[in-house]
C-alpha positions as CSV (number, residue, x, y, z in Angstrom):
1,X,-75.5,36.4,0.9
2,X,-73.4,39.3,2.7
3,X,-74.2,42.2,2.3
4,X,-70.5,43.5,1.7
5,X,-68.4,42.5,-1.7
6,X,-65.8,40.5,1.4
7,X,-65.5,37.1,-0.4
8,X,-62.3,37.4,-2.7
9,X,-61.6,34.6,-5.6
10,X,-58.2,34.6,-7.6
11,X,-57.7,33.3,-10.9
12,X,-53.9,33.6,-12.3
13,X,-53.7,34.1,-16.0
14,X,-52.5,31.3,-18.2
15,X,-51.3,30.0,-15.3
16,X,-48.5,27.6,-16.5
17,X,-47.7,29.3,-20.0
18,X,-47.4,32.9,-18.4
19,X,-44.7,30.5,-16.2
20,X,-42.8,29.5,-18.5
21,X,-42.8,33.2,-20.3
22,X,-41.5,34.7,-17.4
23,X,-38.7,31.7,-16.8
24,X,-38.2,31.8,-20.3
25,X,-37.1,35.8,-21.6
26,X,-37.3,34.3,-25.3
27,X,-40.6,33.3,-25.2
28,X,-43.0,36.4,-23.5
29,X,-45.0,38.1,-25.9
30,X,-45.1,34.4,-28.1
31,X,-47.6,32.4,-28.5
32,X,-46.6,28.6,-25.4
33,X,-48.5,25.9,-25.1
34,X,-47.8,23.8,-21.8
35,X,-49.1,20.2,-22.4
36,X,-48.4,16.7,-23.3
37,X,-46.3,16.5,-26.5
38,X,-46.5,13.2,-27.6
39,X,-49.4,11.7,-30.2
40,X,-51.9,11.4,-27.6
41,X,-51.1,14.9,-25.6
42,X,-53.6,17.5,-24.0
43,X,-52.8,20.6,-23.7
44,X,-53.1,22.2,-19.6
45,X,-52.8,25.4,-20.5
46,X,-52.2,28.4,-23.8
47,X,-51.2,32.0,-23.1
48,X,-53.5,34.3,-25.1
49,X,-51.7,34.9,-27.8
50,X,-52.0,31.0,-28.2
51,X,-55.6,31.2,-26.9
52,X,-55.7,34.1,-30.7
53,X,-55.5,30.7,-33.1
54,X,-58.1,29.1,-30.9
55,X,-56.2,26.7,-28.8
56,X,-57.6,26.1,-25.3
57,X,-56.8,23.4,-22.3
58,X,-58.3,19.6,-22.6
59,X,-57.3,20.1,-26.7
60,X,-55.5,17.3,-27.9
61,X,-52.0,19.3,-28.7
62,X,-51.8,17.8,-32.4
63,X,-55.0,19.8,-32.9
64,X,-53.3,22.1,-31.5
65,X,-50.3,22.0,-33.5
66,X,-52.4,22.2,-36.6
67,X,-54.1,26.2,-35.5
68,X,-50.7,27.1,-34.3
69,X,-47.8,25.5,-36.0
70,X,-44.8,27.7,-34.3
71,X,-46.0,28.3,-30.9
72,X,-43.5,26.7,-28.3
73,X,-45.0,23.2,-27.0
74,X,-42.9,22.5,-23.6
75,X,-43.5,20.2,-21.2
76,X,-45.3,20.7,-17.6
77,X,-42.6,22.1,-14.5
78,X,-44.8,21.0,-11.9
79,X,-42.2,21.2,-9.3
80,X,-42.4,24.8,-11.0
81,X,-45.5,26.0,-11.0
82,X,-45.6,24.6,-7.6
83,X,-43.1,26.9,-6.1
84,X,-44.7,30.1,-7.7
85,X,-48.1,28.7,-6.6
86,X,-46.6,28.4,-2.9
87,X,-45.5,32.2,-3.1
88,X,-49.3,33.6,-4.8
89,X,-51.1,31.4,-1.3
90,X,-48.6,32.7,1.3
91,X,-49.5,36.6,0.1
92,X,-53.7,35.3,-0.1
93,X,-53.1,34.3,4.3
94,X,-51.6,37.7,5.0
95,X,-55.4,39.0,4.1
96,X,-56.9,36.2,6.2
97,X,-56.6,32.3,8.0
98,X,-59.9,31.6,5.2
99,X,-58.3,31.0,2.7
100,X,-59.6,27.7,0.4
101,X,-57.2,26.7,-2.5
102,X,-58.9,25.1,-5.8
103,X,-55.2,24.2,-7.8
104,X,-51.8,26.2,-8.1
105,X,-53.4,28.8,-9.9
106,X,-57.1,29.2,-7.8
107,X,-58.4,30.1,-5.1
108,X,-60.9,31.7,-2.5
109,X,-60.0,34.7,0.5
110,X,-62.6,35.8,2.8
111,X,-61.4,39.4,3.4
112,X,-63.9,39.4,6.5
113,X,-62.9,37.1,8.4
114,X,-58.8,38.4,7.9
115,X,-60.2,42.0,8.5
116,X,-58.8,42.9,5.0
117,X,-61.8,44.5,4.4
118,X,-65.5,45.4,5.4
119,X,-67.2,47.3,2.6
120,X,-66.9,47.8,-0.9
121,X,-64.2,51.0,-1.0
122,X,-62.0,48.1,1.3
123,X,-62.2,45.2,-0.8
124,X,-61.4,47.2,-4.2
125,X,-58.4,48.1,-2.4
126,X,-57.8,44.7,-0.7
127,X,-57.9,43.2,-4.8
128,X,-55.7,45.4,-5.6
129,X,-53.2,45.2,-3.9
130,X,-52.5,41.5,-3.6
131,X,-52.5,42.1,-7.2
132,X,-49.5,43.9,-7.8
133,X,-47.9,42.1,-4.7
134,X,-48.9,39.1,-7.3
135,X,-46.7,41.4,-9.5
136,X,-44.2,42.4,-7.9
137,X,-42.9,39.1,-6.6
138,X,-43.9,36.6,-9.6
139,X,-43.7,39.5,-12.3
140,X,-47.0,37.2,-13.0
141,X,-50.6,38.8,-13.3
142,X,-53.8,37.5,-11.8
143,X,-57.6,38.6,-12.2
144,X,-59.6,39.2,-9.0
145,X,-63.5,39.0,-8.6
146,X,-65.6,40.7,-5.3
147,X,-68.7,40.0,-4.5
148,X,-70.7,38.7,-1.9
149,X,-70.6,35.3,-2.0
150,X,-68.1,32.3,-4.3
151,X,-70.2,31.5,-7.0
152,X,-70.4,35.4,-7.6
153,X,-66.9,36.0,-6.7
154,X,-66.0,33.8,-9.3
155,X,-68.1,34.3,-12.0
156,X,-66.3,38.2,-11.3
157,X,-62.9,36.9,-12.0
158,X,-63.6,35.2,-14.9
159,X,-65.0,38.1,-16.6
160,X,-62.5,40.7,-15.4
161,X,-60.3,37.8,-17.2
162,X,-56.5,38.6,-18.5
163,X,-55.4,40.7,-16.0
164,X,-58.3,42.8,-14.5
165,X,-60.4,43.3,-11.5
166,X,-64.1,43.3,-11.1
167,X,-67.1,43.8,-8.6
168,X,-70.3,43.0,-8.4
169,X,-72.2,45.0,-5.7
170,X,-74.8,42.9,-3.4
171,X,-77.5,43.8,-4.9
172,X,-76.6,43.8,-8.4
173,X,-76.5,40.1,-8.9
174,X,-79.7,39.7,-10.9
175,X,-79.2,42.0,-13.1
176,X,-75.6,40.9,-13.9
177,X,-76.7,37.1,-14.6
178,X,-79.6,37.4,-16.4
179,X,-77.7,38.0,-20.0
180,X,-75.1,35.7,-19.3
181,X,-75.6,31.7,-20.9
182,X,-76.7,29.5,-18.3
183,X,-73.4,27.2,-18.5
184,X,-71.8,30.3,-16.2
185,X,-73.5,28.2,-13.0
186,X,-72.2,26.5,-11.4
187,X,-73.0,22.5,-12.4
188,X,-73.7,23.2,-15.6
189,X,-72.0,20.9,-18.5
190,X,-72.4,20.6,-22.0
191,X,-75.4,17.7,-21.8
192,X,-77.5,20.1,-19.3
193,X,-76.6,23.4,-21.0
194,X,-78.1,21.5,-24.4
195,X,-80.7,20.4,-22.3
196,X,-81.9,23.9,-20.8
197,X,-80.9,24.9,-24.9
198,X,-83.9,22.5,-26.5
199,X,-86.8,23.3,-23.8
200,X,-86.0,27.5,-24.3
201,X,-83.3,28.0,-21.5
202,X,-80.5,29.8,-23.1
203,X,-79.5,32.5,-21.0
204,X,-79.7,33.1,-16.7
205,X,-82.7,35.1,-17.1
206,X,-84.4,32.4,-19.1
207,X,-83.9,30.2,-16.2
208,X,-85.2,32.4,-13.5
209,X,-88.2,33.3,-15.8
210,X,-88.9,29.7,-16.7
211,X,-89.3,29.6,-12.5
212,X,-88.4,26.5,-9.9
213,X,-91.5,24.2,-10.6
214,X,-90.3,23.8,-13.8
215,X,-86.4,23.3,-13.4
216,X,-88.0,21.2,-11.0
217,X,-89.4,18.9,-13.7
218,X,-86.7,19.1,-16.8
219,X,-83.5,18.6,-14.3
220,X,-85.2,16.8,-10.9
221,X,-85.9,18.2,-7.1
222,X,-82.2,19.0,-6.4
223,X,-81.0,20.2,-9.2
224,X,-83.4,22.4,-9.8
225,X,-83.8,24.0,-6.9
226,X,-80.1,24.0,-6.5
227,X,-80.3,25.9,-10.2
228,X,-82.8,28.3,-9.6
229,X,-81.2,29.6,-6.1
230,X,-77.8,30.1,-8.7
231,X,-80.2,31.9,-11.4
232,X,-81.1,34.6,-8.6
233,X,-77.2,34.9,-6.9
234,X,-78.2,33.2,-4.5
235,X,-74.9,31.1,-2.7
236,X,-74.1,30.5,1.4
237,X,-71.6,28.7,0.8
238,X,-68.4,29.3,3.8
239,X,-64.9,29.9,3.1
240,X,-63.5,26.6,4.2
241,X,-59.3,27.6,4.8
242,X,-58.9,23.2,5.2
243,X,-59.7,21.5,2.2
244,X,-59.4,17.5,2.8
245,X,-57.1,15.4,0.2
246,X,-60.1,12.7,-0.9
247,X,-57.6,10.8,-2.7
248,X,-54.0,10.8,-4.7
249,X,-53.4,9.5,-7.8
250,X,-51.2,9.6,-10.8
251,X,-51.8,8.3,-14.3
252,X,-49.4,8.8,-17.5
253,X,-50.5,8.0,-21.4
254,X,-48.4,6.3,-23.4
255,X,-47.8,7.8,-27.3
256,X,-48.2,3.7,-28.6
257,X,-50.4,0.9,-26.9
258,X,-48.3,-1.2,-24.6
259,X,-49.0,-4.7,-25.5
260,X,-46.0,-6.6,-23.3
261,X,-46.8,-7.7,-20.1
262,X,-43.6,-7.2,-18.8
263,X,-43.6,-3.6,-19.7
264,X,-47.0,-2.8,-18.3
265,X,-46.0,-4.2,-15.2
266,X,-42.9,-2.3,-15.1
267,X,-44.8,1.5,-15.6
268,X,-47.3,-0.2,-13.0
269,X,-44.3,-0.5,-10.9
270,X,-42.8,3.3,-11.7
271,X,-46.9,4.7,-10.7
272,X,-47.0,3.4,-7.6
273,X,-43.5,4.8,-6.6
274,X,-44.3,8.5,-7.8
275,X,-48.0,8.0,-5.6
276,X,-46.7,7.5,-3.0
277,X,-44.0,10.1,-3.3
278,X,-47.0,12.3,-3.8
279,X,-48.8,10.7,-0.7
280,X,-45.6,11.5,1.9
281,X,-45.7,14.8,0.4
282,X,-49.0,15.1,1.7
283,X,-48.1,14.5,4.7
284,X,-50.9,10.8,4.3
285,X,-51.5,7.5,4.1
286,X,-54.0,5.3,2.8
287,X,-56.0,1.9,2.5
288,X,-57.3,1.8,-0.4
289,X,-55.2,0.5,-3.3
290,X,-56.8,1.7,-6.9
291,X,-55.2,0.7,-10.1
292,X,-56.8,2.3,-13.3
293,X,-55.5,0.5,-16.6
294,X,-57.6,2.1,-20.6
295,X,-57.1,-0.2,-23.2
296,X,-56.3,0.0,-26.7
297,X,-60.6,0.4,-27.3
298,X,-61.3,3.2,-24.6
299,X,-62.8,1.0,-22.5
300,X,-61.7,2.0,-18.7
301,X,-61.4,-0.3,-15.7
302,X,-61.0,0.2,-12.2
303,X,-59.6,-2.0,-9.7
304,X,-58.6,-1.4,-5.9
305,X,-57.8,-3.5,-3.1
306,X,-58.7,-2.3,0.8
307,X,-55.9,-3.5,3.6
308,X,-56.3,-3.7,7.2
309,X,-55.2,-0.3,7.6
310,X,-53.5,3.6,6.4
311,X,-50.2,2.5,4.8
312,X,-47.2,4.9,2.7
313,X,-44.9,2.0,2.3
314,X,-43.8,1.8,-1.3
315,X,-43.3,-2.0,-1.7
316,X,-46.8,-2.3,-0.1
317,X,-48.4,0.1,-2.7
318,X,-46.2,-1.2,-5.8
319,X,-47.3,-5.2,-5.4
320,X,-50.8,-4.5,-3.9
321,X,-51.3,-2.3,-7.5
322,X,-49.5,-5.6,-8.6
323,X,-52.4,-7.9,-7.4
324,X,-55.0,-6.2,-9.2
325,X,-53.0,-6.2,-12.5
326,X,-53.2,-9.6,-12.6
327,X,-57.0,-9.2,-12.4
328,X,-57.4,-7.0,-15.7
329,X,-57.0,-8.7,-19.0
330,X,-54.6,-6.2,-21.2
331,X,-54.3,-8.2,-24.2
332,X,-55.1,-5.9,-26.8
333,X,-52.8,-2.8,-25.8
334,X,-52.9,-0.5,-22.9
335,X,-53.3,3.3,-23.8
336,X,-53.7,4.6,-19.6
337,X,-52.2,3.3,-16.5
338,X,-53.1,5.1,-13.1
339,X,-52.4,4.4,-9.1
340,X,-54.1,5.8,-6.8
341,X,-54.7,5.9,-3.1
342,X,-57.8,6.3,-0.8
343,X,-59.3,6.5,2.4
344,X,-56.6,8.9,3.4
345,X,-54.9,9.1,7.2
346,X,-52.3,10.9,8.8
347,X,-50.6,7.6,10.6
348,X,-49.4,4.5,8.7
349,X,-49.8,0.4,10.3
350,X,-47.4,-1.0,10.9
351,X,-47.6,-4.4,10.5
352,X,-48.6,-3.7,6.8
353,X,-45.6,-4.0,6.1
354,X,-45.7,-7.3,5.9
355,X,-47.6,-7.1,3.5
356,X,-45.3,-7.1,0.7
357,X,-43.4,-9.9,1.5
358,X,-46.6,-12.4,2.0
359,X,-48.2,-10.5,-1.0
360,X,-51.9,-10.8,-0.4
361,X,-54.3,-9.0,1.2
362,X,-57.2,-9.2,3.2
363,X,-59.7,-8.0,1.1
364,X,-60.4,-10.0,-2.7
365,X,-58.8,-7.5,-5.4
366,X,-61.3,-6.4,-8.2
367,X,-64.5,-4.7,-6.6
368,X,-64.8,-1.5,-7.7
369,X,-63.3,2.0,-5.8
370,X,-65.7,4.4,-3.9
371,X,-67.3,7.0,-6.6
372,X,-64.7,5.0,-9.8
373,X,-61.4,5.8,-10.3
374,X,-59.2,7.1,-7.9
375,X,-59.2,11.2,-9.8
376,X,-57.2,13.6,-7.8
377,X,-53.4,13.9,-7.8
378,X,-53.9,16.3,-4.5
379,X,-51.3,18.6,-6.1
380,X,-53.1,20.0,-9.7
381,X,-56.8,19.9,-9.4
382,X,-58.4,19.2,-12.7
383,X,-55.4,18.5,-14.5
384,X,-55.9,17.0,-17.9
385,X,-55.0,13.4,-18.4
386,X,-51.7,13.2,-20.3
387,X,-50.2,17.0,-19.7
388,X,-47.5,14.7,-18.6
389,X,-44.8,16.2,-16.1
390,X,-40.9,16.9,-16.9
391,X,-39.2,13.9,-16.5
392,X,-36.5,13.8,-13.6
393,X,-34.0,12.7,-16.2
394,X,-33.0,12.6,-19.8
395,X,-34.5,10.1,-20.7
396,X,-37.6,8.2,-18.5
397,X,-37.0,5.0,-19.3
398,X,-33.5,4.2,-19.0
399,X,-30.5,6.1,-17.5
400,X,-28.4,8.8,-18.7
401,X,-26.0,7.4,-21.2
402,X,-27.4,4.0,-21.1
403,X,-26.3,2.2,-24.0
404,X,-29.4,0.6,-24.9
405,X,-31.5,3.7,-25.6
406,X,-30.4,6.9,-26.7
407,X,-30.6,10.3,-24.3
408,X,-34.3,12.0,-24.3
409,X,-34.7,15.9,-24.3
410,X,-37.8,17.3,-23.6
411,X,-39.1,20.7,-24.8
412,X,-38.9,23.0,-22.2
413,X,-37.0,20.6,-19.9
414,X,-33.9,23.0,-18.2
415,X,-30.7,21.5,-18.7
416,X,-27.0,22.5,-17.5
417,X,-24.0,22.7,-19.8
418,X,-20.6,23.1,-18.2
419,X,-19.6,25.8,-19.9
420,X,-22.4,27.5,-21.4
421,X,-24.5,27.3,-18.2
422,X,-28.4,26.9,-17.3
423,X,-30.5,26.9,-20.6
424,X,-33.7,24.9,-21.8
425,X,-34.1,22.7,-24.2
426,X,-35.8,23.8,-27.8
427,X,-36.3,20.9,-29.2
428,X,-34.7,17.8,-29.9
429,X,-34.2,15.1,-33.1
430,X,-31.5,13.0,-35.2
431,X,-29.2,12.7,-32.4
432,X,-29.3,16.5,-31.5
433,X,-31.0,18.7,-29.3
434,X,-31.2,22.2,-29.6
435,X,-30.8,24.6,-26.4
436,X,-31.9,28.2,-25.4
437,X,-29.3,29.8,-22.6
438,X,-30.9,32.4,-21.0
439,X,-32.5,32.2,-17.7
440,X,-35.6,34.7,-15.3
441,X,-34.4,37.9,-15.5
442,X,-31.7,37.6,-18.4
443,X,-31.8,38.8,-21.9
444,X,-33.3,36.4,-24.6
445,X,-30.5,34.3,-24.8
446,X,-28.2,32.7,-27.3
447,X,-29.3,29.2,-28.9
448,X,-26.5,26.5,-29.4
449,X,-26.6,22.4,-30.9
450,X,-26.0,19.2,-29.3
451,X,-25.1,15.1,-29.6
452,X,-27.9,14.0,-27.2
453,X,-25.0,12.7,-25.9
454,X,-22.8,15.2,-24.8
455,X,-21.0,14.9,-21.4
456,X,-21.6,18.5,-20.4
457,X,-25.1,19.1,-20.5
458,X,-27.3,17.6,-17.6
459,X,-31.2,18.3,-16.9
460,X,-31.0,20.6,-13.3
461,X,-33.6,21.5,-11.4
462,X,-36.4,24.4,-12.5
463,X,-34.8,28.3,-11.8
464,X,-36.7,30.9,-9.3
465,X,-38.7,33.4,-10.9
466,X,-37.9,37.2,-10.7
467,X,-40.3,39.4,-10.4
468,X,-41.5,41.6,-13.6
469,X,-41.3,39.2,-15.6
470,X,-43.4,41.0,-18.9
471,X,-46.2,44.0,-19.1
472,X,-49.2,41.9,-18.7
473,X,-51.9,41.0,-20.9
474,X,-53.6,43.6,-23.4
475,X,-56.7,43.0,-22.1
476,X,-60.0,45.6,-23.6
477,X,-61.7,48.1,-20.9
478,X,-59.0,48.1,-19.0
479,X,-57.7,46.4,-15.7
480,X,-60.3,47.1,-13.5
481,X,-64.1,47.7,-13.6
482,X,-67.0,47.7,-11.2
483,X,-70.2,46.7,-11.2
484,X,-73.3,48.5,-9.7
């Protein structure tokens, strides 16, 4: 434990929704929900305006629509979120070489290692300067926690939300933690929290009073001992600059169950291609191919095949995933498919290119992947399944203008019109698409409606944000606080 609060935790406020509000002037100050928009979609992020109606992340989008029917519901635009995240992470690396990203919108920083802070006053100054720089560069707000450990810094940023800063002076940890619910501690989920509540320990102070022996009796030695240390505010984990990705994976939840075997195989091929693109973007290759299938009855099957060496060849991954699919019964219907690669490396083995043509791997498919499903995509950890990503084309299933299927436009998608310029899709249906023509930094734009197959309307890449994206969300008690 440090004697000065030189561990900083940054958590961007309602990040995906805040980026959308900054990029779409007409949505500033409005309820915005980002996530999957189909019947099985899941909320990825809700703006603070939407949260007042009870909408929160991981909630089914259908439930969110019932709670906030007038909110703007948008598909995620992860290319833009990653670009903004890169800008924010660059600011963090100016403070210290020890930056530990946890996701696109969250990271730890060791201020002491970079010489940015050595005591409470300099740590507070660094945190305030960081928040101002983020606002100036992106127009977004972030909340900062400063403490002598990672656990307390993260708790501090959570308590400071939205758009605040909380500094926890070393020596005041137990006073701060005592009245908080046990769920505030890392590793205490709903089941453990309920188990502790039934045992009469609802707050962190109750855990300390119960003592280590009682927690070991309730939870086992490893978990009980660790939880008692955390309840005392003890956490000596260092900030680690490099967090090696253990797997890369992508998955899709479908609006309706897939029953056609050919369609299922086509989707697996498409996911394999996306997975390889992410694999290559991270400079990795992988040795174990993983297929995830969630069936109509919510049963989830995971199959894997380990190759002779690592590959980043899309044909090899596609064919291996196809072989794995052959071992899965999809007769009743499929609601989710995923393809992942584990056993990551930074090189490829050239003789694997022959495996696609040979159509057989050296080890039999069907054994379980290490740790179960391939669970991280290396880009947006913690992202809820079904959140989806903005389609690269007007239809994810057909080429633009295809006579077999009309063009599809997703709400929130970036477009450009030959006459009216850049805009975004507000909605579509019955052969029409409604577009609002505006861009970051402009005034709220005008709305126009076109036929879905209008040849002058095309998908486009997101426009970069500009600084000063609107006022911060309101927060009782002011933007800055200190403990101790």
